[in-house]
N, C-alpha and C positions, 0 to 999 in steps of 0.2 A: 306398523312400517319404521322402519330405523333410518333415521339421516343417516344420508349420506357425508362422511369426512370431505370438508372441501380441498380441492385439489388446490398445491402451493403454486403461486404465480411467482413471488419473487423468495430466492433466499438468502437472507443476510449473512454474511460469512464474517466473522470478526478473527483476529489472530490476538490470541491473548501469551505472554511472557511477564509473570512476575506484578503486573498490571490489574488485578482482579478490582481494586473500589470502582475503578475507571467503568473497566467490564460493568459491574453492577449497574453503575447509572446507565453507562448504555443500552443494556438488556431491559433494562426498568422503563424510559423512552418507547425502544420498539414494540415491548409489550403493550404498550398505549397507544400504539398505532392505529387506526381507522380501520383499514384492512387486515389485522391481523386473524382472522382466518385463512387468508391467502398467503401467507407469512411463513417461512422456512426458515428455523432461527438456528446456525452453526458455531458450536466459538469451539475455535482449536486450540487445546492448551497448549505449547510446548517446553515441558518441564517447567509450570514452573512450582519456585519452592514457596510460595504465598497458600490462597486460601483458592486460587483457581480453578485445581481441580476438581474442587467438590464442588463449583458451582450447580449444578444441576441438581445438589439438595432444594435449591434456593428457589431454580427457577425451572422446575419441572419442564414445561414447553419447550425449553430449549437442548438441542441434541449437543452434548461435547463431546467431543474428539481427543483424547489424551496420548497427544507422546510422550515416552522418556527423557528423550533431550527436545533441544533446540536446534531443529532442523534447517532453518530461516525461514521466511514468510513463504517465501514463493515454495518450496517443498508442503508447507503448512496446507498454503491456498489451492494448490494441486491436490491434495488427497481430500478437502473438501468437496471442492468442486464435482470431482469425479463420484460425491456422496449427492451431491445435491440435488434434492429431486423438480426445483423449482425453472424454468425457462430462463428467466432473468438472474443475474447475481448480483448482489450488491454487497459491493466491498465495503467495509465500516470499520475504521479506527476508532479506540474508547473512547475518546476524549471526544467522538462525536455524538451528538444527542439528536436525536431527530424530533420533528411537528409529528401532532396524530395525522396530518395528512402527508406530512414527505413521500413517504416509498409509493403509496398509492398515482400521486400527480408525479412520480417519476417515471414506474411501471406504464401511466397515461399515455407521457408523450413516445415512448419506447413501441405501443401499442400503435400509435399514429401514424407513424415518420418510419416507412423500413430504412431511411439511407441516415439514419441516427442509426451510430452502431452502440453507443456510451454515453451514457447523463449522468450531470452531478448537480447537486441544490448551489444556492449560494451559501458560504458558512458566515456567521456570523459571529462577532466576539463578545466577551462576556460583558462590555463595556457596550455592547448592541451595536456597533458600527460591522458594517459587512465588510467581507473581508474581497474587495474588488480587485484586485491584483491578481493574477493565475500565471503559472511560467509557461513560457516555450519550449517548444521543442528544440532541446538543447541540438548546434550545430556539434561538428566531430572536433573542432577545435574549441564549443563551449561543455565538453563533459571533461573538460581539466577543470575549468572553472568547478563544477558542479562536486567535483572531486573535493577540493580543497577547501569550499562554502555551497551547500546548498543552495543560501540566500543571495548567490552573486545571476543568476540565471536574470537575460529578462524577458520581462513579464508585461503580458497585455491587460488591458483594462476591461472588466466585466460591465457593460454601460445598464444600469439597471432598469431601465423603459426599458430595454428592450424584452422578445417575447424567449428568445435565446440565444445563448451569444459561443458562436466556436471558438473553442480554446485549444492547444497544443500538448499541455499536460500539467493535469490536475493531480497527478496523483493519485493516491487510493483511500484516502481521507474518508472522501464519502462517495463514491463511481458505482452507479447503475450498468453493467454490461450485459448484451445478450450473450447465453451463454452459447448456442451454435458458433457466436463467433469464434470465441476462445477455443471452442473444438475442434473448430474448422482449422488452424494453425495451430495443433496437437497440447493445447495448452501451453500453461506459462514456460520458458525454457527451467530446466532442472537445476543449468550450469549457473542460473544465477541461486546468490542466497537470498542476505537480509532482504537486500538493494540491487534491482533492475526489472521487477516482474512487471511493475506496472511503469517503468520505461518501456520495454518491448513492447507492450499492449499498445501504450499510444504511437507506440512506429506504425506499429500493424494497422492500425484505424487508420493511421495517414496514406499508407503502401496502399488499403483498399477501398482507395478513397470514402471512406465511409465518415461523418458526421462525431464528431465528440462533441458537448454540449454543453455550455452551465445554463439552466434556468434562473434566474434574477429571482420568480417569484416564489420557487419552491426554494422554502428555506430551511437550514439545521443550524442550531447552536454548539460552536464549539469550545469546549472548556479546556482554562488551559490545564495541563499532568504535571506531575513534577517526572523529573526527569528521570529515565531510569537509573537505578543505584549499579551499578557499573563501574569495578574498580579497575586501574591501571591496563592491563594485560586485557579485561574486556572492551574498553573503551578504544584499544588498537587490533582490537580482531574485529570492531564493527568499523574501523575506519580503511582498514584493509579490505572487509568485504567490498565497500564499497570504491575502491579503486577494481576490483576486481570485480564488479558487477559491470563499471564502466567500461573495463577490457574484453569483455566477452563482448559485451553491446559492441564497440568497435570493431573487432575480427569477427565478429557475422557479418554486417552491415557493411562493412568499408574495405574488409580483408585483414588478412594477418598481419600483415607489416602491421595498421594502424593499430591495433589492440600492444603488439611488440610494442612500439614507438612510445604507446602513453604507457605500457608497463614501468618502461625507461625511465620517461619524465620524471613518473614516479616516486623510483628511486632514486633519482638524483635528486629530486624535490628533499624528499628523507633524509639524504645525508646531507645538502646545508642545511635543513633547521638543525642538524645535529651540530654541523660543527660552525654555527651563532649560536651555539649554548642555548637554542631554546626550548627549553623542556628536554635536554639531552635523554631523561630514563626515559620518558613518553615514545618520543621518536627512536630510540634504540629497539624498542619494545616492535613499534610501524614499521621502524625499518628489515627487522625480523620477521614478522606478519607478511609484509610485500614479498620477500624473499622467497617464501613459501607460499607466496598466493594464497592464501588464506581467506577463505569464507564462511559465512555461517551455516555449517552442514551438518554441524553432529558429533564432528571431530574435537571441535574448541573444547577445552576445558573449562575456559572463563565465563559462558554463557550457560 
């Protein structure tokens, strides 16, 4: 009698762009998961120039989707989610290393509580310190600060003694979500490029009166990764992409004028940076990208 193949319960999704060493470490940790037979792993490579497009040679149990260009994380994740076999989607960034019990414990909480739409582990840095500060979902006014400095957002503190802690905007470093919930609002909005999909997801969870929680007893390790090696044109595109994401989010949920007003304020702020001679060459690039409403969508030449 032939043994049946275990049905995937969780699909882990990674987006890779010139980050092969980190992706390899992340995949090695996933392969050691206690529930590996129930775990599907999909890596979307966004036109990397390193050995990312050949990772399936080293990890034959991983599905590798190769995109010819960098279309941005939102499109990459949507492509992967449409092919995912499992009911739970585990967004995972390459610098996060799960522990053997992490994936199963997160899935168990979704199994047990229908009011929870998404769940995240507590991240532990390389010094062994628990990263207990998690960003709050920003107000429309706070989004301007998010564009200029992602670390400027107000945070909430995770109580390590609690069973679970409700949070507003944990990002997608390590976040398990019900696939049916994302499908219900027609996946992530493709108007976002690299930035914005995780913000949209957090907003939709709050609007649906569902819970987004961190489980302090379930942990994963955060490994410092070298910054993405991009030239000034690439950095300007990423900066403009973040502004584009904020503009899309504001226009979608707070009205067209809110998005327009933010774009205008971003342009005026950048003009001020040029006028004060703060990295004028870079700021001119940012200004040009903002004028063109540039996002990471495969049309840019710098990424």
